[in-house]
Structures are given as structure tokens and as C-alpha cells.
N, C-alpha and C positions, 0 to 999 in steps of 0.2 A: 420334386426333391432333386437337388444337384448331386451328381456322382462325386464320391470322395476321391480327392487327388491322391494318387499313390506315387511316391518317389521311385523312379526307375533305378535299378541297380544293374551292375554288369551281368548278374545272373539272369535278369529279365531278358537280355539280348542273346545270351549264350545259345539257346536253341535256334536262333536265326542266323548264326554265322554260316556264310555260303548261300544264304537265301537272297532272293530278289525282292527289292522294295520299289514299288511304283510311286513316283512323285505325283500326288494329286494336282491336277490343273496344269501340269507341265508335260506329261507324257514320257519323261525320262524314267529309265529303270536303272537303279543302282544296286550293286551287290555289297553286302556286309562282309568285308574281308577279314577284319580282326577286331579284337577288343584289347586295348592296352590298359593295364591297371597301374595306378600310382599310389605311392605311400602317402597316407594322410599327413599333413603337416601339423605338428602339435600346436594347439591353440587356435586352429583355423577350422571353421565349419563344425559339423557334428562328428563326435568321436566314433560313432557307430556307422559312418558312411565312408566307403572307399571310393575315391575319385577314379574316373575312368574316361577313356575316349574311344569312340567308335570310328573305325576307318572304313569308308565306303569307296567303291570305284565305279566309274561309269564311262561312257564313251567320250572321247576327246571332241573338242570343237563346240558342242552345245552345252557350255558350262552354266550350271545353275548359279544364280546370284546368291551371295551370302544372305542368310535370313532364315526365318521360320518356314518350314515346309512340312506338310502332312505326308507321311510316308506310310504306305500300306504294304504289309508283307503278304506273300502268296496265300497264307492261311486266313487272311482277312483282318488280322490284328493291325491297328493303326497307331502311329506315334506322331506327335508333333515335335519335330527336332529342329534345332538351330544348326544349320549346316554352313560350313565354311569351306570353300574350295582351297586346296592346299597345293603347294609346289609338288609336281609329279614328274620325277626324272624318267620313269619308265615310259617308253613310247606306246601310243595306241590306247591310252586311257587317261582319265582325270580322276584324281582322288579328292575326297571330302572328309572332314572330320566333324564330329559332334561331341563336345566336351561336357562332362558332368563332374562338377567339383563342389 
């Protein structure tokens, strides 16, 4: 029997803000820095879902490629996230986003 898919919400990730996420198969460790909430646009998507974006940071230089990555939190919880490296003006780190809309 297949597991039921549960749509993640911003609340799903709130307990993990500040936590380390290990990228399976890559060895990188990213930190979940923040969760940004967006207002739902009328007529788009589900009216009961609030779009959000997760902002992660990691070390500079070894940049992950855009795409699906399995991310495992310190407590063992795993998420499959589509990560996109984003422009990071702060020196000494690389930021990524995962958008849910």
C-alpha cells in the first residue's frame, strides 16, 4: 500500500527553522534560515493553501545544481525539495530557495 501524499505547508517546516538539512547523495549540509509567506492570488491554486518559500543557506563554492534533492533533517525527517540556488550578496555563504505555490 502506497503512503498518502500530504501537501506540505509552511507550518510543516516551522519547527525546522535553524535546523541543519543534509543533502542525500551530495554531502552538503544546509540550514533552513527562514520561511516567507505570500498572499494567495484570487483565482489561482487552492483557496485553502498559502504559498510560501523556504530559504536555506550553505557554504559557498560547492553549489548544488538546481533540481530535486532529498533533504534529511537532524531528527530524521526527510523531504524531497526542488532547490534553486539564488543570488547571495552576503559573503561566505550560498542561499537556495524551495517555492511552494
